mmCIF file of the N, C-alpha and C atoms, coordinates in Angstrom:
data_MODEL
# 
_entry.id   MODEL 
# 
loop_
_atom_site.group_PDB 
_atom_site.id 
_atom_site.type_symbol 
_atom_site.label_atom_id 
_atom_site.label_alt_id 
_atom_site.label_comp_id 
_atom_site.label_asym_id 
_atom_site.label_entity_id 
_atom_site.label_seq_id 
_atom_site.pdbx_PDB_ins_code 
_atom_site.Cartn_x 
_atom_site.Cartn_y 
_atom_site.Cartn_z 
_atom_site.occupancy 
_atom_site.B_iso_or_equiv 
_atom_site.pdbx_formal_charge 
_atom_site.auth_seq_id 
_atom_site.auth_comp_id 
_atom_site.auth_asym_id 
_atom_site.auth_atom_id 
_atom_site.pdbx_PDB_model_num 
ATOM 1   N N  . MET A 1 1  ? -12.581 9.836   0.200  1.00 0.00 ? 1  MET A N  1 
ATOM 2   C CA . MET A 1 1  ? -13.027 8.696   0.968  1.00 0.00 ? 1  MET A CA 1 
ATOM 3   C C  . MET A 1 1  ? -11.793 7.908   1.409  1.00 0.00 ? 1  MET A C  1 
ATOM 4   N N  . LEU A 1 2  ? -11.674 7.668   2.703  1.00 0.00 ? 2  LEU A N  1 
ATOM 5   C CA . LEU A 1 2  ? -10.547 6.918   3.246  1.00 0.00 ? 2  LEU A CA 1 
ATOM 6   C C  . LEU A 1 2  ? -10.957 5.480   3.537  1.00 0.00 ? 2  LEU A C  1 
ATOM 7   N N  . GLU A 1 3  ? -10.075 4.566   3.238  1.00 0.00 ? 3  GLU A N  1 
ATOM 8   C CA . GLU A 1 3  ? -10.245 3.141   3.531  1.00 0.00 ? 3  GLU A CA 1 
ATOM 9   C C  . GLU A 1 3  ? -8.963  2.653   4.187  1.00 0.00 ? 3  GLU A C  1 
ATOM 10  N N  . SER A 1 4  ? -9.062  1.588   4.952  1.00 0.00 ? 4  SER A N  1 
ATOM 11  C CA . SER A 1 4  ? -7.859  0.973   5.508  1.00 0.00 ? 4  SER A CA 1 
ATOM 12  C C  . SER A 1 4  ? -7.734  -0.447  4.967  1.00 0.00 ? 4  SER A C  1 
ATOM 13  N N  . GLN A 1 5  ? -6.489  -0.884  4.813  1.00 0.00 ? 5  GLN A N  1 
ATOM 14  C CA . GLN A 1 5  ? -6.217  -2.211  4.259  1.00 0.00 ? 5  GLN A CA 1 
ATOM 15  C C  . GLN A 1 5  ? -5.038  -2.819  5.000  1.00 0.00 ? 5  GLN A C  1 
ATOM 16  N N  . ASP A 1 6  ? -5.222  -4.019  5.506  1.00 0.00 ? 6  ASP A N  1 
ATOM 17  C CA . ASP A 1 6  ? -4.113  -4.756  6.107  1.00 0.00 ? 6  ASP A CA 1 
ATOM 18  C C  . ASP A 1 6  ? -3.245  -5.332  5.003  1.00 0.00 ? 6  ASP A C  1 
ATOM 19  N N  . TYR A 1 7  ? -1.945  -5.397  5.255  1.00 0.00 ? 7  TYR A N  1 
ATOM 20  C CA . TYR A 1 7  ? -1.010  -6.000  4.310  1.00 0.00 ? 7  TYR A CA 1 
ATOM 21  C C  . TYR A 1 7  ? 0.158   -6.575  5.093  1.00 0.00 ? 7  TYR A C  1 
ATOM 22  N N  . SER A 1 8  ? 0.947   -7.401  4.441  1.00 0.00 ? 8  SER A N  1 
ATOM 23  C CA . SER A 1 8  ? 2.176   -7.942  5.028  1.00 0.00 ? 8  SER A CA 1 
ATOM 24  C C  . SER A 1 8  ? 3.352   -7.330  4.295  1.00 0.00 ? 8  SER A C  1 
ATOM 25  N N  . CYS A 1 9  ? 4.363   -6.918  5.032  1.00 0.00 ? 9  CYS A N  1 
ATOM 26  C CA . CYS A 1 9  ? 5.551   -6.342  4.420  1.00 0.00 ? 9  CYS A CA 1 
ATOM 27  C C  . CYS A 1 9  ? 6.186   -7.379  3.495  1.00 0.00 ? 9  CYS A C  1 
ATOM 28  N N  . PRO A 1 10 ? 6.501   -7.003  2.248  1.00 0.00 ? 10 PRO A N  1 
ATOM 29  C CA . PRO A 1 10 ? 7.111   -7.957  1.322  1.00 0.00 ? 10 PRO A CA 1 
ATOM 30  C C  . PRO A 1 10 ? 8.567   -8.292  1.664  1.00 0.00 ? 10 PRO A C  1 
ATOM 31  N N  . TYR A 1 11 ? 9.159   -7.593  2.626  1.00 0.00 ? 11 TYR A N  1 
ATOM 32  C CA . TYR A 1 11 ? 10.525  -7.881  3.062  1.00 0.00 ? 11 TYR A CA 1 
ATOM 33  C C  . TYR A 1 11 ? 10.534  -8.755  4.317  1.00 0.00 ? 11 TYR A C  1 
ATOM 34  N N  . CYS A 1 12 ? 9.924   -8.246  5.394  1.00 0.00 ? 12 CYS A N  1 
ATOM 35  C CA . CYS A 1 12 ? 10.024  -8.943  6.682  1.00 0.00 ? 12 CYS A CA 1 
ATOM 36  C C  . CYS A 1 12 ? 8.792   -9.777  7.016  1.00 0.00 ? 12 CYS A C  1 
ATOM 37  N N  . GLY A 1 13 ? 7.693   -9.588  6.279  1.00 0.00 ? 13 GLY A N  1 
ATOM 38  C CA . GLY A 1 13 ? 6.486   -10.378 6.493  1.00 0.00 ? 13 GLY A CA 1 
ATOM 39  C C  . GLY A 1 13 ? 5.602   -9.913  7.635  1.00 0.00 ? 13 GLY A C  1 
ATOM 40  N N  . GLU A 1 14 ? 5.987   -8.849  8.324  1.00 0.00 ? 14 GLU A N  1 
ATOM 41  C CA . GLU A 1 14 ? 5.189   -8.362  9.446  1.00 0.00 ? 14 GLU A CA 1 
ATOM 42  C C  . GLU A 1 14 ? 3.895   -7.712  8.950  1.00 0.00 ? 14 GLU A C  1 
ATOM 43  N N  . PRO A 1 15 ? 2.804   -7.902  9.698  1.00 0.00 ? 15 PRO A N  1 
ATOM 44  C CA . PRO A 1 15 ? 1.540   -7.271  9.307  1.00 0.00 ? 15 PRO A CA 1 
ATOM 45  C C  . PRO A 1 15 ? 1.566   -5.769  9.601  1.00 0.00 ? 15 PRO A C  1 
ATOM 46  N N  . ALA A 1 16 ? 0.871   -5.010  8.770  1.00 0.00 ? 16 ALA A N  1 
ATOM 47  C CA . ALA A 1 16 ? 0.747   -3.565  8.947  1.00 0.00 ? 16 ALA A CA 1 
ATOM 48  C C  . ALA A 1 16 ? -0.570  -3.133  8.318  1.00 0.00 ? 16 ALA A C  1 
ATOM 49  N N  . GLU A 1 17 ? -0.892  -1.866  8.479  1.00 0.00 ? 17 GLU A N  1 
ATOM 50  C CA . GLU A 1 17 ? -2.134  -1.335  7.928  1.00 0.00 ? 17 GLU A CA 1 
ATOM 51  C C  . GLU A 1 17 ? -1.838  -0.078  7.119  1.00 0.00 ? 17 GLU A C  1 
ATOM 52  N N  . ALA A 1 18 ? -2.434  0.021   5.944  1.00 0.00 ? 18 ALA A N  1 
ATOM 53  C CA . ALA A 1 18 ? -2.320  1.211   5.102  1.00 0.00 ? 18 ALA A CA 1 
ATOM 54  C C  . ALA A 1 18 ? -3.653  1.947   5.127  1.00 0.00 ? 18 ALA A C  1 
ATOM 55  N N  . VAL A 1 19 ? -3.593  3.269   5.195  1.00 0.00 ? 19 VAL A N  1 
ATOM 56  C CA . VAL A 1 19 ? -4.783  4.106   5.068  1.00 0.00 ? 19 VAL A CA 1 
ATOM 57  C C  . VAL A 1 19 ? -4.750  4.693   3.665  1.00 0.00 ? 19 VAL A C  1 
ATOM 58  N N  . LEU A 1 20 ? -5.805  4.433   2.905  1.00 0.00 ? 20 LEU A N  1 
ATOM 59  C CA . LEU A 1 20 ? -5.848  4.770   1.486  1.00 0.00 ? 20 LEU A CA 1 
ATOM 60  C C  . LEU A 1 20 ? -6.861  5.874   1.221  1.00 0.00 ? 20 LEU A C  1 
ATOM 61  N N  . ASP A 1 21 ? -6.465  6.856   0.414  1.00 0.00 ? 21 ASP A N  1 
ATOM 62  C CA . ASP A 1 21 ? -7.363  7.927   -0.008 1.00 0.00 ? 21 ASP A CA 1 
ATOM 63  C C  . ASP A 1 21 ? -7.847  7.608   -1.419 1.00 0.00 ? 21 ASP A C  1 
ATOM 64  N N  . LEU A 1 22 ? -9.058  7.099   -1.526 1.00 0.00 ? 22 LEU A N  1 
ATOM 65  C CA . LEU A 1 22 ? -9.603  6.680   -2.817 1.00 0.00 ? 22 LEU A CA 1 
ATOM 66  C C  . LEU A 1 22 ? -9.994  7.850   -3.706 1.00 0.00 ? 22 LEU A C  1 
ATOM 67  N N  . SER A 1 23 ? -10.104 9.046   -3.140 1.00 0.00 ? 23 SER A N  1 
ATOM 68  C CA . SER A 1 23 ? -10.540 10.200  -3.931 1.00 0.00 ? 23 SER A CA 1 
ATOM 69  C C  . SER A 1 23 ? -9.476  10.666  -4.920 1.00 0.00 ? 23 SER A C  1 
ATOM 70  N N  . GLY A 1 24 ? -8.232  10.195  -4.771 1.00 0.00 ? 24 GLY A N  1 
ATOM 71  C CA . GLY A 1 24 ? -7.156  10.616  -5.662 1.00 0.00 ? 24 GLY A CA 1 
ATOM 72  C C  . GLY A 1 24 ? -7.007  9.770   -6.905 1.00 0.00 ? 24 GLY A C  1 
ATOM 73  N N  . GLY A 1 25 ? -7.868  8.782   -7.110 1.00 0.00 ? 25 GLY A N  1 
ATOM 74  C CA . GLY A 1 25 ? -7.751  7.913   -8.278 1.00 0.00 ? 25 GLY A CA 1 
ATOM 75  C C  . GLY A 1 25 ? -6.588  6.946   -8.141 1.00 0.00 ? 25 GLY A C  1 
ATOM 76  N N  . ASP A 1 26 ? -6.142  6.395   -9.269 1.00 0.00 ? 26 ASP A N  1 
ATOM 77  C CA . ASP A 1 26 ? -5.023  5.452   -9.258 1.00 0.00 ? 26 ASP A CA 1 
ATOM 78  C C  . ASP A 1 26 ? -3.770  6.154   -8.739 1.00 0.00 ? 26 ASP A C  1 
ATOM 79  N N  . GLN A 1 27 ? -3.007  5.434   -7.902 1.00 0.00 ? 27 GLN A N  1 
ATOM 80  C CA . GLN A 1 27 ? -1.818  6.021   -7.293 1.00 0.00 ? 27 GLN A CA 1 
ATOM 81  C C  . GLN A 1 27 ? -0.723  4.979   -7.175 1.00 0.00 ? 27 GLN A C  1 
ATOM 82  N N  . SER A 1 28 ? 0.519   5.427   -7.294 1.00 0.00 ? 28 SER A N  1 
ATOM 83  C CA . SER A 1 28 ? 1.698   4.620   -6.980 1.00 0.00 ? 28 SER A CA 1 
ATOM 84  C C  . SER A 1 28 ? 2.573   5.467   -6.079 1.00 0.00 ? 28 SER A C  1 
ATOM 85  N N  . TYR A 1 29 ? 2.972   4.916   -4.948 1.00 0.00 ? 29 TYR A N  1 
ATOM 86  C CA . TYR A 1 29 ? 3.805   5.671   -4.019 1.00 0.00 ? 29 TYR A CA 1 
ATOM 87  C C  . TYR A 1 29 ? 4.583   4.710   -3.135 1.00 0.00 ? 29 TYR A C  1 
ATOM 88  N N  . TYR A 1 30 ? 5.609   5.235   -2.473 1.00 0.00 ? 30 TYR A N  1 
ATOM 89  C CA . TYR A 1 30 ? 6.437   4.449   -1.568 1.00 0.00 ? 30 TYR A CA 1 
ATOM 90  C C  . TYR A 1 30 ? 6.173   4.865   -0.134 1.00 0.00 ? 30 TYR A C  1 
ATOM 91  N N  . GLU A 1 31 ? 6.153   3.868   0.748  1.00 0.00 ? 31 GLU A N  1 
ATOM 92  C CA . GLU A 1 31 ? 6.136   4.095   2.191  1.00 0.00 ? 31 GLU A CA 1 
ATOM 93  C C  . GLU A 1 31 ? 7.093   3.091   2.796  1.00 0.00 ? 31 GLU A C  1 
ATOM 94  N N  . ASP A 1 32 ? 7.749   3.493   3.864  1.00 0.00 ? 32 ASP A N  1 
ATOM 95  C CA . ASP A 1 32 ? 8.646   2.579   4.559  1.00 0.00 ? 32 ASP A CA 1 
ATOM 96  C C  . ASP A 1 32 ? 7.852   1.650   5.463  1.00 0.00 ? 32 ASP A C  1 
ATOM 97  N N  . CYS A 1 33 ? 8.292   0.404   5.562  1.00 0.00 ? 33 CYS A N  1 
ATOM 98  C CA . CYS A 1 33 ? 7.687   -0.557  6.485  1.00 0.00 ? 33 CYS A CA 1 
ATOM 99  C C  . CYS A 1 33 ? 7.834   -0.009  7.905  1.00 0.00 ? 33 CYS A C  1 
ATOM 100 N N  . PRO A 1 34 ? 6.772   -0.046  8.712  1.00 0.00 ? 34 PRO A N  1 
ATOM 101 C CA . PRO A 1 34 ? 6.869   0.460   10.078 1.00 0.00 ? 34 PRO A CA 1 
ATOM 102 C C  . PRO A 1 34 ? 7.734   -0.419  10.984 1.00 0.00 ? 34 PRO A C  1 
ATOM 103 N N  . VAL A 1 35 ? 8.092   -1.622  10.530 1.00 0.00 ? 35 VAL A N  1 
ATOM 104 C CA . VAL A 1 35 ? 8.907   -2.529  11.341 1.00 0.00 ? 35 VAL A CA 1 
ATOM 105 C C  . VAL A 1 35 ? 10.363  -2.531  10.877 1.00 0.00 ? 35 VAL A C  1 
ATOM 106 N N  . CYS A 1 36 ? 10.609  -2.865  9.600  1.00 0.00 ? 36 CYS A N  1 
ATOM 107 C CA . CYS A 1 36 ? 11.990  -3.004  9.117  1.00 0.00 ? 36 CYS A CA 1 
ATOM 108 C C  . CYS A 1 36 ? 12.499  -1.764  8.376  1.00 0.00 ? 36 CYS A C  1 
ATOM 109 N N  . CYS A 1 37 ? 11.621  -0.790  8.128  1.00 0.00 ? 37 CYS A N  1 
ATOM 110 C CA . CYS A 1 37 ? 11.971  0.504   7.506  1.00 0.00 ? 37 CYS A CA 1 
ATOM 111 C C  . CYS A 1 37 ? 12.425  0.408   6.053  1.00 0.00 ? 37 CYS A C  1 
ATOM 112 N N  . ARG A 1 38 ? 12.178  -0.694  5.387  1.00 0.00 ? 38 ARG A N  1 
ATOM 113 C CA . ARG A 1 38 ? 12.518  -0.792  3.963  1.00 0.00 ? 38 ARG A CA 1 
ATOM 114 C C  . ARG A 1 38 ? 11.392  -0.196  3.126  1.00 0.00 ? 38 ARG A C  1 
ATOM 115 N N  . PRO A 1 39 ? 11.725  0.342   1.932  1.00 0.00 ? 39 PRO A N  1 
ATOM 116 C CA . PRO A 1 39 ? 10.707  0.996   1.103  1.00 0.00 ? 39 PRO A CA 1 
ATOM 117 C C  . PRO A 1 39 ? 9.793   -0.011  0.399  1.00 0.00 ? 39 PRO A C  1 
ATOM 118 N N  . ILE A 1 40 ? 8.502   0.211   0.528  1.00 0.00 ? 40 ILE A N  1 
ATOM 119 C CA . ILE A 1 40 ? 7.484   -0.638  -0.089 1.00 0.00 ? 40 ILE A CA 1 
ATOM 120 C C  . ILE A 1 40 ? 6.772   0.179   -1.156 1.00 0.00 ? 40 ILE A C  1 
ATOM 121 N N  . LEU A 1 41 ? 6.605   -0.408  -2.343 1.00 0.00 ? 41 LEU A N  1 
ATOM 122 C CA . LEU A 1 41 ? 5.846   0.231   -3.414 1.00 0.00 ? 41 LEU A CA 1 
ATOM 123 C C  . LEU A 1 41 ? 4.376   -0.145  -3.256 1.00 0.00 ? 41 LEU A C  1 
ATOM 124 N N  . PHE A 1 42 ? 3.535   0.865   -3.088 1.00 0.00 ? 42 PHE A N  1 
ATOM 125 C CA . PHE A 1 42 ? 2.090   0.681   -3.014 1.00 0.00 ? 42 PHE A CA 1 
ATOM 126 C C  . PHE A 1 42 ? 1.501   1.101   -4.351 1.00 0.00 ? 42 PHE A C  1 
ATOM 127 N N  . GLN A 1 43 ? 0.675   0.236   -4.933 1.00 0.00 ? 43 GLN A N  1 
ATOM 128 C CA . GLN A 1 43 ? -0.016  0.570   -6.175 1.00 0.00 ? 43 GLN A CA 1 
ATOM 129 C C  . GLN A 1 43 ? -1.512  0.411   -5.930 1.00 0.00 ? 43 GLN A C  1 
ATOM 130 N N  . LEU A 1 44 ? -2.194  1.545   -5.906 1.00 0.00 ? 44 LEU A N  1 
ATOM 131 C CA . LEU A 1 44 ? -3.631  1.590   -5.666 1.00 0.00 ? 44 LEU A CA 1 
ATOM 132 C C  . LEU A 1 44 ? -4.342  1.815   -6.991 1.00 0.00 ? 44 LEU A C  1 
ATOM 133 N N  . HIS A 1 45 ? -5.287  0.945   -7.291 1.00 0.00 ? 45 HIS A N  1 
ATOM 134 C CA . HIS A 1 45 ? -6.110  1.073   -8.493 1.00 0.00 ? 45 HIS A CA 1 
ATOM 135 C C  . HIS A 1 45 ? -7.559  1.221   -8.039 1.00 0.00 ? 45 HIS A C  1 
ATOM 136 N N  . THR A 1 46 ? -8.211  2.312   -8.464 1.00 0.00 ? 46 THR A N  1 
ATOM 137 C CA . THR A 1 46 ? -9.580  2.554   -8.019 1.00 0.00 ? 46 THR A CA 1 
ATOM 138 C C  . THR A 1 46 ? -10.378 3.319   -9.066 1.00 0.00 ? 46 THR A C  1 
ATOM 139 N N  . ASP A 1 47 ? -11.678 3.085   -9.038 1.00 0.00 ? 47 ASP A N  1 
ATOM 140 C CA . ASP A 1 47 ? -12.592 3.894   -9.845 1.00 0.00 ? 47 ASP A CA 1 
ATOM 141 C C  . ASP A 1 47 ? -13.416 4.802   -8.938 1.00 0.00 ? 47 ASP A C  1 
ATOM 142 N N  . GLY A 1 48 ? -13.014 4.903   -7.671 1.00 0.00 ? 48 GLY A N  1 
ATOM 143 C CA . GLY A 1 48 ? -13.734 5.716   -6.698 1.00 0.00 ? 48 GLY A CA 1 
ATOM 144 C C  . GLY A 1 48 ? -14.669 4.906   -5.825 1.00 0.00 ? 48 GLY A C  1 
ATOM 145 N N  . VAL A 1 49 ? -15.009 3.696   -6.259 1.00 0.00 ? 49 VAL A N  1 
ATOM 146 C CA . VAL A 1 49 ? -15.884 2.812   -5.486 1.00 0.00 ? 49 VAL A CA 1 
ATOM 147 C C  . VAL A 1 49 ? -15.150 1.509   -5.184 1.00 0.00 ? 49 VAL A C  1 
ATOM 148 N N  . ASP A 1 50 ? -14.815 0.768   -6.220 1.00 0.00 ? 50 ASP A N  1 
ATOM 149 C CA . ASP A 1 50 ? -14.066 -0.479  -6.067 1.00 0.00 ? 50 ASP A CA 1 
ATOM 150 C C  . ASP A 1 50 ? -12.581 -0.167  -6.154 1.00 0.00 ? 50 ASP A C  1 
ATOM 151 N N  . TRP A 1 51 ? -11.763 -0.945  -5.439 1.00 0.00 ? 51 TRP A N  1 
ATOM 152 C CA . TRP A 1 51 ? -10.333 -0.682  -5.449 1.00 0.00 ? 51 TRP A CA 1 
ATOM 153 C C  . TRP A 1 51 ? -9.538  -1.942  -5.149 1.00 0.00 ? 51 TRP A C  1 
ATOM 154 N N  . THR A 1 52 ? -8.285  -1.938  -5.567 1.00 0.00 ? 52 THR A N  1 
ATOM 155 C CA . THR A 1 52 ? -7.336  -3.002  -5.236 1.00 0.00 ? 52 THR A CA 1 
ATOM 156 C C  . THR A 1 52 ? -6.026  -2.340  -4.831 1.00 0.00 ? 52 THR A C  1 
ATOM 157 N N  . LEU A 1 53 ? -5.307  -3.007  -3.954 1.00 0.00 ? 53 LEU A N  1 
ATOM 158 C CA . LEU A 1 53 ? -4.009  -2.517  -3.501 1.00 0.00 ? 53 LEU A CA 1 
ATOM 159 C C  . LEU A 1 53 ? -2.990  -3.621  -3.693 1.00 0.00 ? 53 LEU A C  1 
ATOM 160 N N  . GLU A 1 54 ? -1.887  -3.283  -4.338 1.00 0.00 ? 54 GLU A N  1 
ATOM 161 C CA . GLU A 1 54 ? -0.760  -4.198  -4.483 1.00 0.00 ? 54 GLU A CA 1 
ATOM 162 C C  . GLU A 1 54 ? 0.418   -3.606  -3.725 1.00 0.00 ? 54 GLU A C  1 
ATOM 163 N N  . VAL A 1 55 ? 1.137   -4.461  -2.990 1.00 0.00 ? 55 VAL A N  1 
ATOM 164 C CA . VAL A 1 55 ? 2.364   -4.022  -2.322 1.00 0.00 ? 55 VAL A CA 1 
ATOM 165 C C  . VAL A 1 55 ? 3.510   -4.871  -2.850 1.00 0.00 ? 55 VAL A C  1 
ATOM 166 N N  . GLN A 1 56 ? 4.624   -4.210  -3.162 1.00 0.00 ? 56 GLN A N  1 
ATOM 167 C CA . GLN A 1 56 ? 5.772   -4.897  -3.743 1.00 0.00 ? 56 GLN A CA 1 
ATOM 168 C C  . GLN A 1 56 ? 7.051   -4.355  -3.133 1.00 0.00 ? 56 GLN A C  1 
ATOM 169 N N  . ARG A 1 57 ? 8.079   -5.182  -3.201 1.00 0.00 ? 57 ARG A N  1 
ATOM 170 C CA . ARG A 1 57 ? 9.414   -4.733  -2.831 1.00 0.00 ? 57 ARG A CA 1 
ATOM 171 C C  . ARG A 1 57 ? 9.871   -3.681  -3.829 1.00 0.00 ? 57 ARG A C  1 
ATOM 172 N N  . GLU A 1 58 ? 10.699  -2.780  -3.388 1.00 0.00 ? 58 GLU A N  1 
ATOM 173 C CA . GLU A 1 58 ? 11.215  -1.752  -4.285 1.00 0.00 ? 58 GLU A CA 1 
ATOM 174 C C  . GLU A 1 58 ? 12.032  -2.367  -5.415 1.00 0.00 ? 58 GLU A C  1 
ATOM 175 N N  . ASP A 1 59 ? 12.709  -3.485  -5.149 1.00 0.00 ? 59 ASP A N  1 
ATOM 176 C CA . ASP A 1 59 ? 13.602  -4.093  -6.137 1.00 0.00 ? 59 ASP A CA 1 
ATOM 177 C C  . ASP A 1 59 ? 12.936  -5.158  -7.006 1.00 0.00 ? 59 ASP A C  1 
ATOM 178 N N  . ASP A 1 60 ? 11.609  -5.307  -6.937 1.00 0.00 ? 60 ASP A N  1 
ATOM 179 C CA . ASP A 1 60 ? 10.898  -6.278  -7.796 1.00 0.00 ? 60 ASP A CA 1 
ATOM 180 C C  . ASP A 1 60 ? 10.663  -5.715  -9.173 1.00 0.00 ? 60 ASP A C  1 
# 
């Protein structure tokens, strides 16, 4: 199941959208900001129905 979530880059503050695959369970991964290209840590927590997404700077 795919979901989309808006977020703000923790470096430059620009808005962006993440597409999340909830079928994989809890996940931690890095993606570069589409604007400033810095690495963002995405932490997805899900039980397959409810979910939360945290975005953090790589150096936090």
